[in-house]
C-alpha positions as CSV (number, residue, x, y, z in Angstrom):
1,X,35.1,59.3,112.1
2,X,38.1,58.0,110.2
3,X,38.0,61.1,107.6
4,X,38.8,63.1,110.9
5,X,41.5,60.7,112.2
6,X,43.5,60.6,109.1
7,X,43.8,64.5,108.5
8,X,44.6,65.2,111.8
9,X,47.5,62.2,111.9
10,X,48.9,63.3,109.0
11,X,48.9,67.2,110.3
12,X,50.9,66.2,113.2
13,X,53.1,63.6,111.4
14,X,54.2,66.8,109.2
15,X,54.2,68.8,112.5
16,X,56.9,66.2,113.8
17,X,58.8,65.8,110.8
18,X,59.0,69.6,110.4
19,X,60.2,70.1,114.0
20,X,62.7,67.0,113.5
21,X,64.2,68.6,110.5
22,X,64.4,71.6,112.4
23,X,66.4,70.1,115.0
24,X,68.7,68.2,112.7
25,X,69.5,71.7,110.9
26,X,70.2,73.0,114.3
27,X,72.5,70.6,115.3
28,X,74.4,69.8,112.2
29,X,75.0,73.6,111.3
30,X,75.6,74.5,114.8
31,X,72.8,77.1,114.9
32,X,72.6,79.1,118.2
33,X,68.7,79.1,118.4
34,X,65.9,76.6,117.5
35,X,63.7,79.7,116.4
36,X,66.3,80.8,114.0
37,X,66.7,77.4,112.4
38,X,62.7,77.5,112.2
39,X,62.6,80.8,110.7
40,X,65.1,79.4,108.1
41,X,63.4,76.4,107.0
42,X,60.1,78.6,106.7
43,X,61.8,80.9,104.5
44,X,63.3,78.0,102.3
45,X,60.1,76.9,101.9
46,X,57.9,79.9,101.8
47,X,58.9,83.0,99.7
48,X,57.2,85.2,101.8
49,X,58.9,84.9,105.2
50,X,62.3,85.6,103.8
51,X,62.6,89.1,104.9
52,X,63.3,87.7,108.4
53,X,66.6,85.9,107.0
54,X,69.1,88.5,106.4
55,X,73.1,88.7,106.8
56,X,74.7,92.3,107.6
57,X,78.2,92.9,106.5
58,X,79.9,96.1,108.0
59,X,83.4,97.1,109.1
60,X,85.2,94.1,107.1
61,X,83.0,91.4,108.9
62,X,79.8,89.9,109.3
63,X,77.8,91.5,112.3
64,X,75.5,88.3,112.8
65,X,77.8,85.3,112.2
66,X,75.8,83.0,114.2
67,X,72.8,83.5,112.1
68,X,71.5,80.6,110.3
69,X,72.2,82.8,106.9
70,X,75.6,83.1,108.1
71,X,76.2,79.4,108.4
72,X,74.2,78.0,106.0
73,X,73.3,80.2,103.4
74,X,70.3,81.7,101.8
75,X,67.4,81.7,100.8
76,X,67.7,85.6,102.5
77,X,69.4,88.8,101.9
78,X,72.5,90.4,102.3
79,X,73.0,93.7,103.6
80,X,76.7,95.0,102.5
81,X,77.3,98.6,104.3
82,X,79.4,101.1,102.1
83,X,82.7,100.0,104.2
84,X,82.8,96.7,102.8
85,X,82.7,93.9,100.0
86,X,82.1,90.1,100.1
87,X,82.3,87.1,98.1
88,X,79.6,84.6,97.9
89,X,79.8,80.8,97.0
90,X,77.1,78.2,96.4
91,X,77.7,74.3,96.1
92,X,81.6,75.1,96.4
93,X,81.9,77.5,93.6
94,X,82.4,81.2,93.4
95,X,79.0,82.6,92.6
96,X,79.2,86.3,92.7
97,X,81.3,89.3,94.3
98,X,79.4,92.1,95.7
99,X,79.9,95.5,96.9
100,X,77.7,97.8,99.2
101,X,74.0,97.2,98.3
102,X,71.0,95.0,99.1
103,X,70.8,91.9,97.4
104,X,68.7,88.6,97.6
105,X,70.7,85.1,98.6
106,X,70.0,82.0,96.4
107,X,69.4,79.0,98.5
108,X,72.5,77.9,100.0
109,X,74.7,81.1,98.7
110,X,76.5,81.8,101.7
111,X,79.8,84.3,102.4
112,X,83.0,83.0,101.4
113,X,84.7,86.1,102.5
114,X,84.6,89.8,103.6
115,X,87.0,92.5,102.8
116,X,87.3,96.0,104.3
117,X,87.3,98.8,101.8
118,X,88.8,101.3,104.3
119,X,92.6,102.4,104.0
120,X,94.9,101.1,106.8
121,X,98.0,102.6,108.2
122,X,100.6,100.0,109.5
123,X,103.7,100.5,110.7
124,X,106.3,97.3,110.3
125,X,109.7,97.1,112.0
126,X,112.3,95.5,109.5
127,X,115.6,94.4,109.5
128,X,118.3,93.8,106.6
129,X,122.0,93.5,105.9
130,X,123.7,95.7,103.5
131,X,125.9,94.5,100.6
132,X,128.9,95.1,102.7
133,X,127.3,93.0,105.6
134,X,126.4,95.6,107.8
135,X,123.1,94.9,109.8
136,X,120.4,97.9,109.7
137,X,116.8,98.3,111.2
138,X,114.1,100.5,110.4
139,X,110.5,101.3,110.8
140,X,108.3,101.5,107.4
141,X,104.9,103.3,107.7
142,X,102.6,102.3,105.1
143,X,99.1,102.9,104.1
144,X,97.4,100.0,102.2
145,X,93.6,99.4,101.0
146,X,91.5,97.2,98.5
147,X,92.5,97.9,95.0
148,X,90.2,100.8,93.6
149,X,87.5,100.5,91.0
150,X,88.2,100.7,87.6
151,X,85.0,99.5,86.0
152,X,81.4,98.4,87.3
153,X,80.8,94.7,87.1
154,X,77.3,93.3,86.0
155,X,76.7,92.0,89.7
156,X,76.3,95.9,90.7
157,X,74.0,97.1,88.4
158,X,71.8,94.2,89.3
159,X,70.9,95.4,92.8
160,X,67.5,96.0,93.4
161,X,67.9,98.8,96.1
162,X,69.8,102.1,95.1
163,X,69.4,103.1,99.1
164,X,72.9,102.5,99.4
165,X,75.6,104.4,98.0
166,X,79.2,103.3,97.9
167,X,81.7,106.0,99.3
168,X,84.6,103.7,98.9
169,X,85.4,101.9,95.7
170,X,87.1,98.6,94.7
171,X,88.0,96.3,92.0
172,X,86.2,92.9,91.2
173,X,89.6,91.4,91.0
174,X,90.7,92.9,94.3
175,X,88.1,91.6,96.2
176,X,88.2,88.1,94.7
177,X,92.3,87.9,94.9
178,X,91.9,88.9,98.6
179,X,89.7,86.2,99.6
180,X,90.7,83.7,97.6
181,X,94.5,84.1,97.7
182,X,94.7,84.6,101.5
183,X,96.9,82.0,102.7
184,X,96.1,79.4,105.6
185,X,98.7,78.9,108.3
186,X,98.0,76.4,111.0
187,X,94.6,75.9,110.2
188,X,93.5,79.5,110.2
189,X,93.5,82.4,107.6
190,X,96.7,84.8,107.7
191,X,95.4,88.3,108.5
192,X,95.7,91.3,105.6
193,X,98.0,93.0,108.2
194,X,100.2,89.8,108.5
195,X,100.5,89.6,105.1
196,X,101.4,93.1,104.2
197,X,104.0,92.8,107.0
198,X,105.7,89.6,105.9
199,X,105.6,91.2,102.4
200,X,107.3,94.8,103.4
201,X,109.4,93.0,105.8
202,X,110.9,90.6,102.8
203,X,111.2,93.2,100.5
204,X,113.1,95.6,103.0
205,X,115.8,93.2,103.2
206,X,116.2,92.5,99.5
207,X,116.1,96.5,98.9
208,X,118.9,97.0,101.7
209,X,120.9,94.4,100.2
210,X,121.2,96.1,96.9
211,X,123.0,99.2,98.6
212,X,126.3,99.1,100.3
213,X,126.7,101.0,103.7
214,X,128.8,103.8,102.0
215,X,125.8,104.7,99.7
216,X,123.6,105.0,102.3
217,X,125.4,107.3,105.4
218,X,125.2,110.9,104.9
219,X,127.6,112.5,102.2
220,X,128.6,115.2,104.7
221,X,131.0,114.4,107.4
222,X,129.7,117.1,109.4
223,X,126.3,115.5,109.9
224,X,128.0,112.7,111.7
225,X,129.2,114.0,114.8
226,X,125.6,115.2,116.0
227,X,123.2,113.2,118.0
228,X,120.1,114.4,116.9
229,X,120.9,113.6,113.0
230,X,121.1,110.1,111.5
231,X,123.6,108.3,109.7
232,X,121.6,107.8,106.7
233,X,121.1,110.8,104.5
234,X,117.9,111.9,103.7
235,X,118.6,111.4,99.6
236,X,119.3,108.0,100.5
237,X,115.9,107.3,102.4
238,X,114.1,108.9,99.5
239,X,115.7,106.5,96.8
240,X,115.0,103.5,99.4
241,X,111.4,104.5,99.5
242,X,111.0,104.8,95.8
243,X,112.5,101.5,95.5
244,X,110.4,99.8,97.9
245,X,107.4,101.4,96.8
246,X,108.2,99.9,93.1
247,X,108.5,96.7,94.3
248,X,105.3,96.4,97.0
249,X,103.0,98.1,94.5
250,X,103.3,94.9,91.8
251,X,103.9,92.3,94.6
252,X,100.7,93.1,96.9
253,X,98.3,93.1,93.5
254,X,98.3,89.2,94.0
255,X,96.7,89.8,97.3
256,X,94.2,92.5,96.0
257,X,95.6,95.9,97.5
258,X,97.5,99.0,96.4
259,X,99.8,100.7,98.4
260,X,98.5,104.6,99.0
261,X,101.6,105.9,101.0
262,X,105.2,104.3,101.9
263,X,107.8,106.5,104.4
264,X,110.5,105.0,106.3
265,X,110.3,106.6,109.3
266,X,113.6,105.6,110.7
267,X,116.4,103.8,109.3
268,X,119.6,103.3,111.7
269,X,122.3,100.7,112.8
270,X,123.8,99.2,116.3
271,X,125.6,101.8,118.4
272,X,129.0,100.0,118.1
273,X,128.9,100.5,114.2
274,X,127.7,104.2,114.8
275,X,130.6,104.7,117.3
276,X,132.7,103.5,114.6
277,X,131.2,105.3,111.9
278,X,130.8,108.7,113.9
279,X,135.0,108.5,115.2
280,X,136.0,107.8,111.5
281,X,134.0,110.8,109.9
282,X,134.7,113.0,113.3
283,X,138.3,112.6,112.4
284,X,137.7,113.4,108.6
285,X,135.3,116.2,109.7
286,X,138.0,117.5,112.1
287,X,140.7,117.3,109.4
288,X,138.9,118.9,107.2
289,X,137.5,121.8,109.7
290,X,141.5,122.4,110.6
291,X,142.4,122.8,107.0
292,X,139.2,125.2,106.6
293,X,140.8,126.9,109.9
294,X,144.2,127.4,108.8
295,X,142.6,128.8,105.1
296,X,140.7,131.4,107.0
297,X,143.8,132.3,109.3
298,X,146.0,133.1,106.3
299,X,143.4,135.0,104.8
300,X,142.9,137.1,107.8
301,X,146.9,137.3,108.1
302,X,146.6,138.6,104.5
303,X,144.1,141.0,105.1
304,X,145.6,142.5,108.6
305,X,148.7,143.1,106.2
306,X,146.7,144.6,103.9
307,X,145.1,146.7,106.2
308,X,148.3,147.7,107.9
309,X,149.8,148.7,104.7
310,X,147.2,150.7,103.5
311,X,147.0,152.4,106.7
312,X,150.9,153.2,106.8
313,X,150.6,154.8,103.1
314,X,147.6,156.7,104.7
315,X,149.9,157.8,107.5
316,X,152.9,158.6,105.8
317,X,150.9,160.8,102.9
318,X,149.4,162.5,105.5
319,X,152.8,163.4,107.3
320,X,154.3,164.4,104.1
321,X,151.2,166.9,103.5
322,X,151.3,168.2,107.0
323,X,155.3,168.7,106.7
324,X,154.9,170.3,103.2
325,X,152.3,172.9,104.6
326,X,154.6,173.6,107.4
327,X,157.5,174.2,104.7
328,X,155.3,176.4,102.9
329,X,154.4,178.6,105.7
330,X,157.9,179.2,107.2
331,X,159.0,180.4,103.3
332,X,156.0,182.8,103.6
333,X,157.2,184.2,106.8
334,X,160.6,184.8,105.8
335,X,159.8,186.8,102.5
336,X,157.8,188.8,104.6
337,X,160.6,189.5,107.1
338,X,163.0,190.4,104.0
């Protein structure tokens, strides 16, 4: 009888201990369901059950963040779709940087951070003061994405499945910088869009400070009175775009991003300053126009005098020719009478 009781007691004790450990894991790692914690423990001890423990990463975020693989880590699998990349850590240290593919996770290897490989278009409202203290505001439209791939890392060649083909490329350093260098503000990570917005605002202000207001306004005064045309010339906008692009291209590299396109949609001043500039340049425009009109009037008078003189000369020539013809006719009549 004792040979039967002791094995049953050991089995019941092992089951109770296993269930106790499962409850501890569920409570300690804040796993949502008991069966998910149970499957994770089974995958930890039984290799054949790891197919049920997987984490899916798509759209730059974890699709199942409540799963034990996302909260605790491996053993399990990571499925990364073509629009994402991720940084993994194990025991507090970065272990791998992986792109799209199907990967096996080591025990306690979890996601440190996820990035989106797709390009983003963001509009930033920025302000700045010129060298002579004139406030200006503008709208900068920027298209950015993670730095593109230059060479393949060993982690990418070690993937077991070739079913996933990467449409978007990336750099190993870019993904690592985008995750590792992300600053923390008030206990939470700052998003990539917030980083780009702050960088664009700061360097926009620096670029505007390097120019005076006279360098930015339209060089042709006749462009100022119009309501539909702004005070800033297009050539000045192109110069500002090139300077801002070159500055941001180097500064965003530390965050792992690159700029695909940058455009200043609007750059203007306050209505008060705009009115002063327009009144000043409208007076200059009017003076230049008045001088131009006087020159045209003088040319018109000269042309009229030339035309009048030519008409008068032609009229006198015709009159003399007609008079000579009549005199010749009278002489011929007198000779016939004699």
